[in-house]
Every structure is written in structure tokens, then in C-alpha cells.
LODREN-641628 format. One record per residue (C-alpha): residue in one letter; x, y, z. Coordinates in steps of 0.1 Angstrom, whole numbers, plus 5000, padded with zeros to 4 digits. Layout:
! LODREN-641628
+------+------+------+------+
: rest :   xx :   yy :   zz :
+------+------+------+------+
:    A :    X :    Y :    Z :
...
+------+------+------+------+
This chain:
! LODREN-641628
+------+------+------+------+
: rest :   xx :   yy :   zz :
+------+------+------+------+
:    M : 8638 : 6081 : 8214 :
:    L : 8603 : 6069 : 8224 :
:    I : 8574 : 6089 : 8209 :
:    A : 8540 : 6086 : 8225 :
:    R : 8506 : 6098 : 8218 :
:    F : 8485 : 6104 : 8251 :
:    I : 8457 : 6122 : 8268 :
:    A : 8465 : 6147 : 8296 :
:    D : 8442 : 6175 : 8310 :
:    G : 8416 : 6162 : 8285 :
:    Q : 8437 : 6168 : 8254 :
:    A : 8454 : 6144 : 8230 :
:    R : 8490 : 6153 : 8224 :
:    H : 8524 : 6138 : 8213 :
:    G : 8552 : 6136 : 8235 :
:    V : 8587 : 6121 : 8242 :
:    V : 8590 : 6095 : 8270 :
:    E : 8620 : 6098 : 8293 :
:    Q : 8622 : 6076 : 8324 :
:    D : 8590 : 6084 : 8343 :
:    A : 8580 : 6116 : 8325 :
:    I : 8565 : 6124 : 8291 :
:    W : 8576 : 6157 : 8275 :
:    V : 8550 : 6174 : 8253 :
:    L : 8561 : 6181 : 8216 :
:    K : 8554 : 6214 : 8200 :
:    G : 8537 : 6197 : 8170 :
:    S : 8534 : 6164 : 8152 :
:    P : 8564 : 6141 : 8155 :
:    F : 8560 : 6134 : 8118 :
:    D : 8570 : 6170 : 8112 :
:    S : 8593 : 6179 : 8140 :
:    L : 8606 : 6166 : 8173 :
:    D : 8609 : 6199 : 8190 :
:    R : 8598 : 6196 : 8225 :
:    S : 8581 : 6221 : 8247 :
:    S : 8588 : 6229 : 8284 :
:    T : 8558 : 6210 : 8296 :
:    A : 8560 : 6176 : 8310 :
:    F : 8536 : 6151 : 8327 :
:    P : 8543 : 6120 : 8350 :
:    L : 8539 : 6090 : 8327 :
:    S : 8517 : 6075 : 8355 :
:    K : 8492 : 6103 : 8351 :
:    V : 8485 : 6102 : 8314 :
:    K : 8465 : 6078 : 8293 :
:    L : 8484 : 6064 : 8265 :
:    L : 8466 : 6060 : 8230 :
:    A : 8477 : 6042 : 8200 :
:    P : 8508 : 6060 : 8189 :
:    C : 8497 : 6070 : 8155 :
:    Q : 8465 : 6074 : 8134 :
:    P : 8472 : 6057 : 8101 :
:    R : 8452 : 6060 : 8070 :
:    K : 8462 : 6024 : 8059 :
:    V : 8471 : 5995 : 8081 :
:    F : 8490 : 5967 : 8061 :
:    A : 8501 : 5934 : 8075 :
:    V : 8523 : 5905 : 8062 :
:    G : 8510 : 5868 : 8064 :
:    L : 8534 : 5838 : 8067 :
:    N : 8565 : 5858 : 8072 :
:    Y : 8584 : 5834 : 8097 :
:    L : 8595 : 5799 : 8089 :
:    S : 8584 : 5790 : 8122 :
:    H : 8548 : 5800 : 8115 :
:    L : 8546 : 5785 : 8079 :
:    G : 8544 : 5748 : 8091 :
:    E : 8541 : 5726 : 8061 :
:    R : 8529 : 5755 : 8039 :
:    Q : 8552 : 5766 : 8010 :
:    E : 8573 : 5797 : 8014 :
:    P : 8556 : 5827 : 7996 :
:    K : 8572 : 5840 : 7965 :
:    D : 8562 : 5876 : 7974 :
:    P : 8553 : 5890 : 8008 :
:    G : 8517 : 5880 : 8017 :
:    I : 8502 : 5915 : 8021 :
:    F : 8468 : 5920 : 8033 :
:    L : 8449 : 5951 : 8049 :
:    K : 8434 : 5956 : 8083 :
:    N : 8407 : 5983 : 8091 :
:    T : 8417 : 6014 : 8107 :
:    S : 8387 : 6011 : 8131 :
:    A : 8404 : 5980 : 8144 :
:    I : 8432 : 5999 : 8162 :
:    I : 8433 : 6003 : 8198 :
:    G : 8459 : 6015 : 8222 :
:    P : 8476 : 6001 : 8253 :
:    Q : 8453 : 5987 : 8280 :
:    E : 8422 : 5990 : 8258 :
:    P : 8403 : 5957 : 8258 :
:    I : 8404 : 5932 : 8229 :
:    V : 8367 : 5923 : 8223 :
:    L : 8360 : 5887 : 8212 :
:    P : 8331 : 5886 : 8188 :
:    T : 8302 : 5862 : 8196 :
:    G : 8298 : 5830 : 8177 :
:    V : 8335 : 5825 : 8168 :
:    P : 8350 : 5794 : 8185 :
:    R : 8387 : 5806 : 8182 :
:    V : 8403 : 5840 : 8182 :
:    D : 8442 : 5841 : 8183 :
:    M : 8468 : 5867 : 8193 :
:    E : 8497 : 5873 : 8169 :
:    G : 8526 : 5894 : 8184 :
:    E : 8544 : 5914 : 8157 :
:    L : 8569 : 5941 : 8150 :
:    V : 8550 : 5971 : 8134 :
:    V : 8566 : 5996 : 8110 :
:    V : 8555 : 6033 : 8114 :
:    I : 8560 : 6052 : 8080 :
:    G : 8575 : 6086 : 8086 :
:    R : 8573 : 6103 : 8050 :
:    R : 8555 : 6096 : 8017 :
:    A : 8570 : 6066 : 8000 :
:    R : 8562 : 6056 : 7964 :
:    N : 8584 : 6033 : 7943 :
:    V : 8612 : 6032 : 7968 :
:    S : 8641 : 6007 : 7966 :
:    P : 8650 : 5983 : 7994 :
:    Q : 8683 : 6001 : 7998 :
:    N : 8665 : 6034 : 8006 :
:    A : 8633 : 6020 : 8023 :
:    L : 8644 : 6024 : 8059 :
:    Q : 8649 : 6062 : 8053 :
:    Y : 8610 : 6065 : 8050 :
:    I : 8605 : 6049 : 8085 :
:    L : 8599 : 6071 : 8116 :
:    G : 8602 : 6042 : 8139 :
:    Y : 8587 : 6009 : 8152 :
:    T : 8561 : 5998 : 8177 :
:    C : 8544 : 5966 : 8190 :
:    G : 8514 : 5951 : 8174 :
:    N : 8489 : 5923 : 8180 :
:    D : 8473 : 5910 : 8146 :
:    V : 8443 : 5896 : 8164 :
:    S : 8427 : 5868 : 8142 :
:    A : 8394 : 5850 : 8141 :
:    R : 8403 : 5818 : 8126 :
:    E : 8370 : 5804 : 8114 :
:    W : 8363 : 5836 : 8095 :
:    Q : 8398 : 5836 : 8082 :
:    R : 8393 : 5801 : 8068 :
:    N : 8359 : 5804 : 8055 :
:    D : 8352 : 5841 : 8043 :
:    L : 8362 : 5852 : 8009 :
:    Q : 8382 : 5881 : 8024 :
:    W : 8397 : 5888 : 8057 :
:    W : 8377 : 5920 : 8064 :
:    R : 8363 : 5906 : 8097 :
:    A : 8387 : 5879 : 8105 :
:    K : 8416 : 5904 : 8108 :
:    G : 8398 : 5938 : 8108 :
:    S : 8370 : 5935 : 8134 :
:    D : 8368 : 5963 : 8159 :
:    T : 8398 : 5959 : 8185 :
:    F : 8417 : 5936 : 8163 :
:    A : 8447 : 5958 : 8159 :
:    P : 8463 : 5968 : 8193 :
:    L : 8492 : 5990 : 8188 :
:    G : 8517 : 6007 : 8211 :
:    P : 8528 : 6015 : 8236 :
:    W : 8549 : 6041 : 8217 :
:    I : 8570 : 6045 : 8186 :
:    A : 8607 : 6038 : 8191 :
:    T : 8632 : 6055 : 8167 :
:    G : 8668 : 6046 : 8158 :
:    L : 8664 : 6008 : 8161 :
:    D : 8678 : 5981 : 8137 :
:    P : 8647 : 5962 : 8127 :
:    S : 8667 : 5931 : 8121 :
:    K : 8681 : 5929 : 8156 :
:    L : 8651 : 5928 : 8179 :
:    R : 8635 : 5902 : 8202 :
:    L : 8599 : 5896 : 8201 :
:    V : 8580 : 5879 : 8229 :
:    S : 8542 : 5873 : 8232 :
:    R : 8526 : 5863 : 8265 :
:    V : 8491 : 5853 : 8276 :
:    N : 8485 : 5858 : 8314 :
:    G : 8523 : 5861 : 8319 :
:    V : 8530 : 5828 : 8301 :
:    V : 8554 : 5831 : 8270 :
:    T : 8536 : 5818 : 8239 :
:    Q : 8557 : 5832 : 8210 :
:    E : 8594 : 5842 : 8210 :
:    S : 8617 : 5850 : 8180 :
:    G : 8643 : 5873 : 8167 :
:    T : 8632 : 5896 : 8139 :
:    D : 8663 : 5885 : 8120 :
:    L : 8642 : 5855 : 8112 :
:    L : 8617 : 5874 : 8092 :
:    I : 8614 : 5858 : 8056 :
:    T : 8609 : 5892 : 8040 :
:    D : 8628 : 5918 : 8059 :
:    V : 8615 : 5952 : 8068 :
:    A : 8632 : 5971 : 8039 :
:    H : 8619 : 5948 : 8012 :
:    I : 8584 : 5947 : 8028 :
:    V : 8583 : 5985 : 8026 :
:    S : 8598 : 5987 : 7991 :
:    F : 8574 : 5959 : 7978 :
:    I : 8542 : 5977 : 7992 :
:    S : 8554 : 6011 : 7977 :
:    Q : 8556 : 5997 : 7943 :
:    H : 8518 : 5992 : 7943 :
:    V : 8503 : 6016 : 7969 :
:    T : 8517 : 6049 : 7980 :
:    L : 8527 : 6049 : 8018 :
:    E : 8518 : 6080 : 8037 :
:    Q : 8529 : 6095 : 8070 :
:    E : 8515 : 6074 : 8100 :
:    D : 8507 : 6044 : 8077 :
:    V : 8516 : 6011 : 8096 :
:    I : 8528 : 5977 : 8086 :
:    Y : 8524 : 5946 : 8109 :
:    T : 8554 : 5925 : 8097 :
:    G : 8542 : 5890 : 8105 :
:    T : 8541 : 5867 : 8135 :
:    P : 8563 : 5838 : 8146 :
:    G : 8556 : 5803 : 8158 :
:    Q : 8523 : 5791 : 8169 :
:    T : 8498 : 5816 : 8179 :
:    P : 8477 : 5812 : 8212 :
:    P : 8440 : 5815 : 8215 :
:    L : 8424 : 5843 : 8236 :
:    T : 8395 : 5839 : 8261 :
:    P : 8377 : 5865 : 8282 :
:    G : 8397 : 5875 : 8312 :
:    D : 8430 : 5870 : 8296 :
:    V : 8458 : 5895 : 8293 :
:    A : 8478 : 5896 : 8261 :
:    E : 8513 : 5912 : 8259 :
:    V : 8536 : 5918 : 8231 :
:    E : 8572 : 5929 : 8242 :
:    I : 8599 : 5938 : 8217 :
:    S : 8635 : 5949 : 8228 :
:    G : 8641 : 5985 : 8225 :
:    I : 8604 : 5994 : 8224 :
:    G : 8585 : 5980 : 8254 :
:    V : 8553 : 5961 : 8262 :
:    L : 8519 : 5964 : 8246 :
:    R : 8494 : 5951 : 8270 :
:    N : 8458 : 5945 : 8263 :
:    P : 8429 : 5927 : 8285 :
:    V : 8405 : 5905 : 8267 :
:    K : 8368 : 5904 : 8271 :
:    G : 8337 : 5889 : 8255 :
:    A : 8314 : 5910 : 8233 :
+------+------+------+------+
């Protein structure tokens, strides 16, 4: 099932995507997936980021192909991104002035479906509503030189998310592809995550309570491409779809 958040007739709603239509849900998908009798053509709605999390977690250095010569971390390298960094499909990534390099990082994103505290890896997947595509946009100079990554990873527009949430997927059997202007820049299977989704969710929940709609960016593979104004960044994951965002200068 593909669950979207969208605007139609000036109102933000949740719906289920089926082929070229989106069927309005009666309430929040985090409470019930009961649909109404109202549908809109998918081409006539504006897709929003598929959820509104209170917390945005991310995992650094979670593919061997991204580690390079760095040592494999003992524990997942968890950090936080700002909720104000979230944008939806087709919204522009804005490159800050004075930063020589900003990279895209295509990632599988976990969407938490219910409150999770001290959950085991064996039970962790039961707390997930579904998965979506994410782009962990990163300003490299700030990432290297700042004490914290509050702006390197959390500047406005640095957390594209979407196009919708896919349920019923096996997070270890997906294919992730990133593209800039149609050229493939990253490609990997999610089976190559160093710390898998269940252990990431469990690890975070031992320290911070996860709530409905919280999201976790699970890490990026390979070498990350730089972005320049005029580019189009795409993250495609099998079973989910394509998250597409244009890039512009500040």
C-alpha cells in the first residue's frame, strides 16, 4: 500500500495511491487505513512530505561502500536533522551561500507507526508503518568544521522526503538508486546496510522514545555527488517510487 499526504481543493489530506488516483483516508494513516469514497486524479494534487515527524534521526557511515578507509563503527552513528529541513517531492533544495560543496545522499527512510521504547531487534519491525525515500543533503565544509552538524545536515530544505510511504516491504531486499540530472550516481541494495533497520530502530529506542511519524534516514551508499543550481536530484527505491527535487541557489 502507498500512503500519501497531499493537498487537494486547498486542504491537506492523507490518501492511498492506486494507479493514477489517490483515495482519501477518513483519518490519519497512523490510526486507521479506512478510506472514504472520495478520490482525486494523482496528476491534480500536490504531494507533500508524507509525514510530519517530531524527530528526524539519521545514521552515518552505514554502508561499507561509503566508509572508505574509515573504521567500521561499533554502534550505529546516529545524529539528528531538524524537522524544519523537511520538504516534499518537487520542492527545491536550496543551496546556502558561501558553502563550496553540498552533496546529496540517497537513503531508505523508516517511518515509525507507533510509540517504541526499549524494543528488541526481534520486535522492532512491528513498530514501523512503512518506508519512504529520503535525501540527506549535506554541506561538507560545515560538516567538517562545525562542532555539531546542526546546519551541515539540518539547514532548511536539507531533508527531502517522499513521494509516499510504502507498507509491507522487506527493508533488507530493496534497491536504492540516486541520480543527478538523470545520471546514476549511487546504487546499492539495502541488504548491504552495516546495521540493519531492525537493529537501528531498537538501538535508538533504548535511548530516545520513538513516536508516531518519527523518521530515520538509514544511511547512504558509495560516493555522494555534489549539487549545483539547476540540477535535479532523484532518489528511487524499489517498491516505493521516485523522490525528485530541483536544486537552486539561495
